[in-house]
N, C-alpha and C positions, 0 to 999 in steps of 0.2 A: 474845668480840668482839676484833677487832684493835686494836692500839694506834693512837692518833692519829698520822697522818703530818704532820710539820711542813712548812710551806711556807717557802721562803727569805725572809729579811727583805726582800730586794730586790723580791720579787714585788709587783706593783702591785695594790693593793686598790681596787676601784671606790668612788667617793664615794657618800655616802648619797643625794644628789640623783639621781645616775645610776641607782642601784638603784631609787629611788622611781619614776622615769620609766618603767621597765620594768614595775613592779607596777601602776601606774595604767593602762598600756596594755592590761592584761588586764581586761576587764569582768566581773569575777567576782561577779555578782549572786547573792544567796541562791538556793538550789535550782538554780543553773546550774553547769556544770563549772568546776573550778578547777585541773585537772590541768596545763594549760600553764604556769600560774603556778608550780606546784610543780616542774615540770621545770626552769624557769629557776632557782629557788632551789637545787635539787639540783646544777644545772650549776655554780653558784658554790661550793657547800659540799663536794661530794664530792671534787673535785680537791685541796681544802685538807685533806682527811683526816677530814672529819666522818663520823660513823656515822649513817646515815639509816634510818628506818622510816616506813612509811605505814600508815594505818588507814583503809580505804576505806569509803565509804557503801554501803548495801546494793545500790544500782544500779550502783556502780562509777564513776559520773561525777564524784565528788568524793572528797576524802580529806583526812585530817589528816596533817601531817608532824611527825615528832619527830627532831630532830638533836642529837647529842651530840658535844661537842668536849672533848678532854682525857682524863684517866684514867678508867677505870671506878671505881665506888665511890660511897659515899653522900656527902651533904653539899654537893651542887652547888646551882646557882641555875637556875631556869627563867625564861626570857623568853617570855611567852605573848602571842599576838596572833591575830586572826582574818583570814582572807583575803577573806571576802565583804563586799559593799557593798550599800547600798540602791539602788533604781532611780532613774533620772533622768527618767522619763516625766512629762510635764506640767510640768517645771521649765524656767524661762527662764535658760539659762546664757549667759555672755558669751563663752565659749570652749568648745572641745570638752572635755566632762567626762572623756574617756578619753585625753587628751593633756596631760601635765604642762606647765603654763604659768606662767612666772615673771613677776611684775609687782610693782614697788614693794615688794620685800622679802618677797613672799608667793609660795607655790607653790599653784596652783589645780588642782583635779581631784577627781573622785569618789573618796573614800577617803583624801585627803591627811591629814585630821584623824582620821577614824574608819575604820581606824587604820593605814593602810599607811605613814604617816610613821614611826611607831614600828617597824613590821616592817622597813622599809628600814634604819633605824638598828641594829636588833637583828641583822640579817644582816651588816652591816658589823662589828659588835662580834664576831660569831662568827668572821669571817675574821681579825680581829685576834687573837682567842683562839687560833686554829689555828696561829699562828706559834710556839706552844709555851710550855712552862713552867708550865702550870696545875697548881696543887696539888689542886684539886677540879674536877669537870666543870662546863661550861656547857651548858645545854640550851636549844634553841629549839623551842617548841610553836606550830604554826601550824594553826588549826582552820578548819572550814567551817560555814556556816549558823548562825553566832552570832547574827545579826540577827533570827532568827525563833525564838529561845528557847534559845540555847546547845545546839543539837542535836548538831552533829558532835563536839564535844570530849569527849562522854561516853564514846565508844568508846576514845579515847586514855587518858583518866583511868582507865577501867576496866582497861585493860591495865597501866598503871603500878601500880595497886593490888595486883597480884599479885607485884610485885617486891620483893626484899629491900632493895636500895640506894635509899633514898628521898632526894630532894633536901632541902635545908634551907630553901629559900625560893622562893616564886613571885612574880614581878613581872609584872603585867598592864599592858600599855602603852596602855590607853585614855587619851584626852586629858584631862589634869588641869592643863594649863599648867605641868607639871613640879613640881607640888605632890604631896604624899603623901596619897593617899586611903586611909583605913583601913576604909571600909565603904560598902555600898549596901543598899537594901531588897531583900527577896525578892519574887518575882513568881509568881503563878499566873494563867494564861490559861484562861478557862472559857467554856463554851457552855451557855446555858439553852434548852431546847426546850419551848415552851408548846403543849400539845395541847388544842384546843377541839373544837367540833362544828360542821361546816359546814352551810350552809343558804342558801336564797334570801334576798337582801337585803331583799326586800319583806316577809319573815317573820322579820326579824332577831331579835326577842325570843325566838323558838323555838329559836334556835341559841346557841352559845357562841363568841364572837369571840375567836380566839387572840391577835389584836393587842391586844385589851383586857386579856387575861390578861398579856400582855407589859408593857403599861403599868403594871398593878398591880405586876408584879415589879420594874420599874425604880423605882417609888416605894419598894418595900421596900429596894432597894439604896441609895437616897438616905437612908432612915431609918437603915440600918446605918452609912453614912458619917457621918451626924450623930452617932451614938453614939461612933464611933471618934474623931471630932474633939473631942468634949466630954469623954469619959471614958476613951478608950483610952490606950495607952502613948504617951509623948512622947519624942522624941529631938531636942533643939534643934540638933544638928549638921546637920540637913537643912533645906532651904528650906521644905518642907512637913513639919513635925515629927511627924506622925502617919501611921498607915496609911491608904491611900486605896483607894477602889473606883471604877471607871470603866466605863461601858457605851459601847462604841465602835461597834457595828454592831447594827442591828435590822432584820429583814426578815421579810416574810410576806405572804400574799395573792396572788391571781392575777388577779382582776377586781373591779371596783367592785360588781357585782351579786351577788357570792358572799361570804358570811360565811366568813372564812378559818378553817381548822382547825389551822393550824400557824404559829407565830411563833418565830423563832430570834434570840437575843440573845448577842452576843459581849461578854464583860466581863472585867475583870481585878481582882485584888487585889495591891497592893504594900504589903508589911508591914514595919514596923520590927522590929528584932531581938526586942524584948520582947513583941511580939504573936505569938500562935500562929495562922498562917493556916488551919490545920485547924479551929480553934475559930470563926474568922470565917466560914469556909465552912459549918460546921454551923449557925450562926445563919441564914445565908442560905437554906440548904435547909429549915430549919424555917419560915422566913417563906413560902417557896414552897409548902410543904405546907399552911400556913394559908390561902393564897389559894385553892387548889383545893378545900379543905374547905368553903369558903363556897358553892361551886357543886355540891358533891357530891350533894345530894338530887336535883337536876334532871339533872345531867350526871355520872353516876358514872365515866365514862371520862376526865374532865378530869384533867390532871396537868401538872406542870412538872418536868422532869428537868434536873439540872445535872451536866455532865461536865467533867472537867479535860482540856484540850487540851495544854498544856505548862506548864513552870514551872522555876524554878531557885531555890535557897536564897539568902538574903541573906548578906552578909559583914559581920563586926564584929570586926576585929582590934583588940586593945587599944592605945590610944595610947601607953601606957608600955611596950610590948613591946620586947624586944631587937631584933626585926626592924625596927621603926620607927627605933630608934637606929642600926642598921647602915646602913639606906638613907640616913638623914639625914647620916651621916658622909660619904657620897659626894656628896650634894647641897649640903651646907653647913648650918650651924645655923639659917639663916633660912628653910629650906624649910618651907612651911606644911603644916598637917594639916587635911584636909577629909574630908567624905563626899560621894558623888556621887549624883545623882538617878537615873541610868541603871544598868542591870544589867550584870553581867559573868559570866564563868565562875568568878570567884573563890570563890564559896561552894561550888561543886562540887569545886575543888581542896582547899579547906579541909576540908570534911566527909568527902570520900572518902579523901584521902591524909593528912589530919591534919598539914598543914604550914602555917606562917604565909603569908599572902597580902597583898600590898599592890598598889595601883594607882598607876601613875606613868607619864605619857607626854606627848609634845609636843602643843601645840594645845589647842583648847577645843571641847567638844561644842556650844557655841553656834553653831559653824560646821558641825557635822555634819548630814547628812540634808537640807541646803539646796542651792539652786543656788549656784554659785560657792563651793563648799566650798574651804577653804584651810588651810594650816599656814604659819606664818611661818618664814623662814630662821633667825631668831634662836632660835625654839623648837626647831627641828631640830638646830641647833648645840648647844644646851644638853643635848639628849638624847644626842647623840654624846659630849659631854664626860662626862656621868654614866656612860654605858656603858663608855667607855674607862677611867674610874676603877674601875669594877666589874671589868673584865678584869684590870687591874693588881692589884687586891685578891685576885682568885682565883689570881694568880701567886705571892702571898705564901706563905711557909711556914706562916703562921698567919692565914688570911683572916678569922677572927673569926666564922665561921658556926656553930661548935659549940654555942653557947649560945642559939641562936634558939628562940623559942617563942611 
C-alpha cells in the first residue's frame, strides 16, 4: 500500500458540526443504501491521503468503509461506528429529522446521538491525523445495518482477521456521555414456529390451536426468565443485573372461524457474560418439546421449532485492563466506568480479532431512537477533545499501546 500523503497544515479541516450536518442529511436507514454517505466520507479522506477499502453487502446497495491513516503496521487504534439509523415513521418531530437543527446548545436530527455525532468527530480526527507524524496507524471503521443485529460489520471484521498487522485497540463510539463502557450483554434474536392442526371453530376441540401452543410457549419463556432472575448469573454493573428473555411479536391465524395451524413468536435472549446463551436456548427448546409432547397422542404432527435469526456476542473488557487505563489517560482520571444496556459490534471485534474493545462516545442513548433525537454541543466538543488527544498520542514515539490487553 502507498504511504500516507500529508496534507498541509494550512489546509482547512471542516468542523465536526459541518461534517455532522452532511451525515444527517443522508437518510441511511437500515437495509437502505448508504453509498452516498460513504462517497462523502471518501471525498474528505482520500485527498488527505487515507487508504480506503469498501466491503459491500451482497446486493451492492450498502457497504462498510475501512480507512487507514498513517504508516502500515500493527498496533494502531480503530474508531468504529455505524452509518445506519432507525426509522422516523410515526414519530412526531419538531424539525426535519434529516436536517441538522441547532437549538439551545443541542443538535437535533436522526442519528445525532446514535451515532453520527461520533462518526463526524472521528472523521475530523482522521483528517487531523492525516496531517502527518503518526507513529502507528489510525483506522476508521464505518459499518452498515448495525441496528438490525450488527449485520454489515461481520464482512469487514472477517477480512481483518486474515491480516497479520492487528490493531492494538478498538473504540466504539456509541453514546456513553463520554464515560468508558467496558461491556454489554450478548443478544440472540429467535423465532418460534408453533405448528398446530387447523379446523372449523365450531369444532375447535377437534383441532389444535397454534395460538394456544404459542401462549403455552410464552408462559415457558416467563418461567425461564423467572429462573434467570432468581438463580442465574448476576452482574450488578447493569441496570438489569441478570439475563433477560423478551417476546416482542406474536402472530397467527387468518379468520375467527378457523382454528389456526401456525403461530410465530419473535423473541430474544440478552445474556450477561457469565450465562451461556446456548444453555438458556437449550432449556427453552426443552420446554417447547415438553409442550408438544402433552399433545402428541392426539396430534402427532404438533411441534414448536425454534430458529436463530441473528445475534452478537457480549462484551466484557476487564475494568483493570491496560486498555481502560490508556483511554482514561486521554479523558482524565474522573472518567466513569459503566456497562451499557444496548449492544454493539464490540463482542465481534473482541472474539474475532482478539483485541481489547471499549465503548466511548458523545450523547446518551436516552435520546436515541426517539423523536427530536439530539446530541449536545458540549458532548460533541468533549469527544473532539478526546480524539484530538488520541491523535497526539499516536504521534508520540511511544504511544503506549504495546502493552494493551
